[in-house]
N, C-alpha and C positions, 0 to 999 in steps of 0.2 A: 252507724252507717259507715261504709268504707270511705276513706278520705279521698276526695276527687283530686287533691293536689298531687297524689301519686301519679296521676295520669296527665293532667294539664300542666305544662311548664310555662314559664314566663317568656320564653324565647318565641319569636315569630319565624325563625329560620327552620324550615322542615328538616334540613340535613342535621342541624344540631339536635333537634328533637329526636330524630332516629338514632343518632349516635348515643345520646344519653339513655336510650332504652335498648341499646345493643348489648349483646352478651359480654364482650370485652369490658365495656364501661361498667356494667352492673356487677361483674364479678371481680373487679379490680380491688386491690388493697387500698385502704384509705390512710391518710396521715393520722387520723384519730386512733387507728389501731395501736400505734406506738405510744401515743399519749395515754391511751387507756391502760396499757400494760405498765407504764411508769407510775400510775396512781398507787399501785399496791406496794410500792417501796416506801410510801409516806408512813410515818408512825412507827416504822420498825426501829429507827434510831431515836432514842429519847431526846438527844440534843436538837435534832431537826424538828421534833414534835414541840419542844419548848419554843423554838424560834417561830414556828407557825402560829402558835397560840399568842405569843408576844406581839406579833405583827397585827393581830386582830384585836387584842385586848392590851394595849400598852400600859394601862393603869393597874394591871394585875401584878401582884407580887408572886413571881414564879416560885420562890423558895417556900412559900406557904400554900401554894395552889396544888391541888391533887391533879395527877395526870390520868386519872381514871376516865374512861371513855364516857360513861354516863354523867359524870360531873361536868365534863366539857359540853355535853349535849344540853344539860340544864342551864349552863351558863349562856349558851347560844340562844336557848329559848327565852331567857329573861332579857338578854340584850337586844336581839334582833326582832323577835316576834312582838314583844311588848312595845318596842319603838315604832314598829309599823302600825300597831293599833293606835298609838297616840297620834301619829302622823295622819292616819285616816280620819280620826275623830276631829282633828283640827280642820282638815279639808272639808269635812261635812258641815262644820259650824260656819265656815267662812264662805262656802259656795252656795249661791242661791239656787242654781240649777246645774246639776252635774249628772248626765245620763250614765256615766261610767261608775257611779257609786255602787249600784247593785253588783256589777261585775267585780269591782274591787273587793267588796265584802265576800263574794263567793270565792274569789281567788285567795283571800286571806283564810277563809274556812278550810279550803282544800289544802293550803299550805300547812295549816296547823295539823292536818291529818296525814301529812307526808313526812318521811324521814328528813332530818336536818340536812343531810348531804345532798338533797335535791333542791334546796332553797336557793334561788338565784340571787337573793340579797346578801348571801354570805360570800366572803372572798373564796376564790377557787381553791387556794391552798388549804384552807380550813375544811372545805367540803371534801377534798381528796383525802385529807388526814382522817376525817371521820369515817369515810368509806373504807380506808385501809385498816383502821382499827377494828371496824366491824368484821372485816374478813379475817383478821388475825384471831379475833375472839370467836368466830365461827369454829375455827380449828381447835382452839383451846377449850371451848364449851363442849365440843364433841368428845374430846379426850376425857372430860369430867363425866359426861353422861355415859360414856362407854363403860366406865368403871362401876356403875350402879349394880346392886345385887339383884334387882328384879328382872334383868334381861334374860331372855331365852337364848340358847346357843345360836340359832339362826338369826335372831334379832341383833345380837352383838356382832355377828359376822357381817350382816348387812351394813351396820353402822361403821365397822372397820373398813369395809370395802369402799363405802362412800367417802369416808374421811381420807383414805389414801389417795383417791382420785382427786378430791378437792384440793388437798395439800399439794399434789403434784402440779396441778394447773397454776395455782398461785405461786409456787416456787419457780415455775418456768417464767412467769411474768416478772417476778422479783429479781431473779438471778440471771435470766437469759436461758435460751434453749441449751446451749453448749454446757453451761455450768449445772443445770438442773437435771439433765437427762444423761443416762449412762452412755459410754462410748458404743457399747453393743447395740443399744436401741437406735442411736444416731446412724450407725452403719446399716442396720436393718431397715430404717426409714428410707435411706438412699437407694437401697436395693429394691425396696417395695415401689418406689417411684418409677424405676426402670421397668419393673414387672407390669405396673399399671399402664404405662405408655404402650407396652407391647400388647396388653389386653385390649387396648382401644383400637388397635389396627387389624389384628389377624382375623376377626370374624368377617370383615368385609372382603378380605382376600379369599377366604374360604367360600363365601357366598358367590363370589365371582367365578370360582372354579365349578361350583354346583349349578351355575346359570340362574340363580334366583335374583333377578335384577331388581325386583320390587324391594327386597331386603336392603340392597345397596342404596337404592334411590331414597328409601326412608331413613336409613341410618347414617349416611355419610355426614349430613349436617350435624347430627347428634354427636358423632365422633369428633368433629371439629370443636364443638362446644366443650366436650369432655377434656380435650387437650388444652383448651384455654383455661378451664377451671383447674386442671392439674398444674399448669404453669403458675397460676396465682397462688395455689396452695404451697408450691415449692418456694415461691418468693416470700410467702408469709413467714416471718422469723420464728414463730412459735407453732410448730407443727408436730406434735407427738404422734406416735404410731396409731393411737386410738382415733385421733381426728382423721387421719388418712384412711384408716380402715372403715370407719363409719361412712365417710364420703364415698368410698369405692363401692359400698353395698348399694347405694342408690344408682351408681353410674355403670359399674363394671362387674364386680364379683358375683352379683346375683345371677347373671347369665353365663357364668364361666363354664359350667359343666356342659350345658347345651351347645354353646359355641365351640367348645373343644371337641366334642363328639362329631359335630358337623365339619370342623376343620380336618379331623382325621378322615371323614368320609370324602373330603375333597382330594386327599392324596392317596387313599387306599382304595383301589378299584372295587374290591369285594363289598366294602361298606357303601361305596357310591351306588352300586347296583340296587341295594335294598333300602336306601335312605328315603325313598318315596313310597315304600310298601306300607300298608295299613298297620301291620304289627310293629314295625320299626317306629312308625310315626306315633302310635299309642304309647310304646315303651318310652320314647323320648319325651313325650308330653308328661308322663308320670314322673320320669327322672328329673326333668327340668323344674317341674312344679315342686317336687319334694326338696330339691336342692335350694330353690329360691326361698321357699318358706323356712327351711331349716337354717340356712345361713343368715337370713334377714331377721328371724324372730327367735333365735336361740337365746339371746340375752333377755328378751322380753318374756319368753316362756319361763325362763329361770326365775326372773324377778316375781312374776305372779304366782308361780309355784311356791317360792319361798314365803310369800305373803300368807298363803294358806297354811303353810307349816308353822309360821310364826304365831298365827292365831290359835292353832291347835295346841302348840307348845305352851303358849301363855295360859290358856284355859287349864291345862293339866298342871302347869306350874303353880297356879293359884290354888288348885284343889289339894296339891300334895305338899305345899309349903306353908308353914305357920309362922307366926311372929317370933316363936321361940327359936326358929332357925335363922333369925337375923333379918327378916323382911317384914316391915310394917306396911301392909297392903293399903291401909287408909292413907298413910303418908305417900306411898308410891303412886296411888291414884291421883292425889293432889298434884304431885310433880308432873305426872303425865298430862293431866289437864292443863297445867300451867305452861308446859312446853309447847302446847298446841294453841296457845293464845295468839290471836292475829295482831298485826301491827296497829290496826285501828282501835281494837279493844284495849290494847296496851297503852296507847296514847290517851284514850278516854279515862282509863283507870288512873294514869299518872296525873292528869289534869284535875281529877276529882279528889285525889289523895292529898292529905296535909303533909304527910311524911313520905316524900317520893324519892328518898335518898337510896336508890338501888345501886348496887355495884355491877360491874360488867358481867360477872358470872351468874347474876340473878336474872338477867334478861332472857326471856324464852327463846329457844332456838328458832321457832317459826318467825318471830319478830326479826331476828337477825337475817334470816333468809329473805324475808320480804323487803327488808332494807336494801339488801344487795340487788334484788330483782328490780326494784323501783329506781335505784341509782343507775343501774346499767341501762335501763330504758331511756335515759336522757341522752345517750350517746348514739350517733349514727356510725356504725362500723362496717367494715368490709365483710364479704361473705365468709371467708375463712375464719375470721375472728368471731363472727356471729355463730358459726357452727360449733366452734370450741366452747362458746358460752352456753349454747344449747346443751352440750354434753354436761357442763357444770351444773346447769339447772336440773337436769335429770338426776344427777347424784343428790342434789339438795332435796328434790322431791322424794327420792328414795328414803331419805332420813325421816321426813315427815310421815311417809307411808308406814314405817315401823311403829311410830308412836300412834298413828291412827289405828293400826291393828291392835296395839295394846289397849287403846281406849275402847274399841269395839268388843274386846274380850272381857271387859269389866262391867258389872251390873251397877257399880257405885257411881260411875262417871256419867252424868246426864248429858244428853245431846244438847248442844247450844241452841238457844231459841232462834237465833238468826246467824247465819254464817257470814261474817264480815271479812273473811280472808280475801287477800288479793288474788285475782284470777284474770288471765287474759281473756278477751272476748272469744266466745265459743261459736257463735252463730256463723260468722264468715268461714270458719274452718270446716264446719259441717256442710256448708254450701259447696265448698270445694270437693268434699267427698261425693256428694250427689253428682256433680259435674263429671268427676272422674269415672263414676259408674256408667253414666250415659255414654261417654266418649269410648271407653274400652269395650262396651257391648257392641257398638257399631264396628270398631276396628277389628275385633275378633271375628265377627261375621264376615267382613269383607276379605279377610285373608285365609278363609277356610281352605281354598284350593291349593295353597302353598304351604307344605308341611313345616319347613324350617321357620318361616316367618310366623305361622300360626302358633306353633309350639312355644316360640319365644314370647309372643305377645300374650298368650293365655297365662303363662306362668308369671310374666312380668306384671300384667294388669292385676292379677290376684294379690300380689305382694303390695303393689302401689296402693290399692284401695284399703288394705288392712293397715298399712303404715300411715296413710292419711287419716284413717279413723282413730288410730291410737294417738296421733299427734293432736287431733281435735279435742280429745278429752284430757290432755295434759294441762295442768293448772298454770304452769309458768311458761309454756311454749307460746311464742307470739304468733300473731297473724302473719308477720313477716316470715317466720320460719315455715309456716304452712304454704305461703306463696312460693318460697324458694323450693320446697319439696315438690309442689305442683308444677313449677316451671321445669325443674330437672326431669320429672318423671311423667308428666301428663301433657304439658303444652306442646312438646315436640310431636307427640302422638296426635294431637288435634290438627297440627299442620300436616302430619302424615295422612290423617283422615281426609283432608281436603285435597292434597297434592299427590297422594299415592292411592289410598283406598278407593276414592271416588272414580279416578280414571281407570283403575284396574277393574272395578266392579262394572263400569259402563262398557269397557272393552278389554277383556283379559289379555289381548295380544298387543296392547298399546305400547308396552315397553320393549317389544322386540325390534322396533324401529330405533336405530342408533340415535337419530336426531331427536326423537321424542325422549329417549332415555337421558341424553345430555341436557336437554332443555329443562325437563322436569327435575333432574338432579340439581341443576344450578338454582332453579326456583326454590327447591327444598332447602338448599344450603343458605341461600340469602334469607329466606323466611325464618329459618332457625336462628340465624345470627342476629337479625334485626327486628323480628316480630314476636319471638317466643316469650320475651319478658313482658310484653304488653297484654298477653292473652288472659292470664289469671286475674289481674286487677280489673281489666275491662269486663270480664264475665261476672265478677263479683259486683261491680258497679251496676251493670245492667239488671241482674237478677234482684239485687236489693231495691232498686228503684221500681221494678215491676211489683215486688211485694209491697212496697210502700204505697204505690198507686192503688193496688187492690185494696189495701187497708183503708185508704182515704175514700175510695168508691163505696166500700161496704159501710163505712161510717155515715157517708152522705145519704145512703138509702134509709 
């Protein structure tokens, strides 16, 4: 169930409560963003690695100790986890009544199934070192896997593309944006910032010339939010072009074609005369929808198309290649299945194995990815940092998708009896999809008489629902990411439904009065800035409690 702590705060001051749920506060950068970026510098220097280990294990002889990551993890497992078990056993023997013992046992069991870098009993320096070593070895392991002979052309290309993206993000964190990104990209990013700021303003000016007051009343608050988010993205020290481009798809670029045509209609008299005609309205609806879907989902369509090609190529590759040509498919299938081993299964195998002396290059790539995902989930980061990590997770998921396609093309690899892979909760994300469908259905209906607004909303709503659905089925995308997407693309439209659609539906001429226009616009701006962030978690909470209540009632019958 959704965590109620996201909504209820400890403060009794309503002004502080409103401020903590405001757009500026929620979209701000956090101090932990810089701390998180510094983590990936640990372990790069062997001397600092030795010092971190020595601070945690002063009795260890560093000259004879291996600096291999898996050796350090086994050392941590023996020293910290076993000490905790001994401590818990002593407490259980000496305590007559201790209500916390079941919780302690459960916590210890969960700790044993979690990566070592998430254990709170370990010094922070060692946790960061393990996380950094894992990130380094993700890159090195991908280099090793990429060289395997069993890859198809598109499979190897997908791995190379994901590796380059992952390496770039970690290099930005390790070296800083200026040192890791080329001068050309840095100049392009600055120009793109200016372009996006312009895109956030000109549609409302065009709507003013065209006399579509409902568009301005609905969108001005959203434009203010967009400018706030753009400012915090600019202040975030690690903002590659891809991060800025991905963010702009949600907020600005999707509506660029429709907004530009209507901006031209505002200044060109001949276009202004026909902009309300049925044929022009239909043409703009098709054009806006095509552009929205094309620009938003070009990468997604490419990825899924490549997955189909990878499966087909792998089936043909297996049929046309024999062991005499250098590929032992039995061994290749074993490696593919091993690389898809989940973290929980890997830990279980390690605990049951007598000889668990694996080296870093023998650890499955899925284990390394799940280690990173679980470690990152322990940090509360700002929105820009969270979006950059979401892009990184997409690249990691693309790597696993290649190996999943390889597995599905083989008749020798059996399906796992139970999937113990880590995945973020899916139910809350699917609920947000259903809410988005209901909201946009009503909003599109209410704006039918106004062509500019209607065309924009139909294209926009189609894209939002598809994006929300895709994110819901992503394995490593968090509920927090779904809430952010919902807030950016749906919550403002819910407020628009209440403060724009409903008044316009009740009285189509309500905005012709200047006083009504000013008051409703101010109400929309205030609501967008201080209420939009609350909508998604509140809706989730209400719906989940309704479902829970219905389940309890049905059981009671």
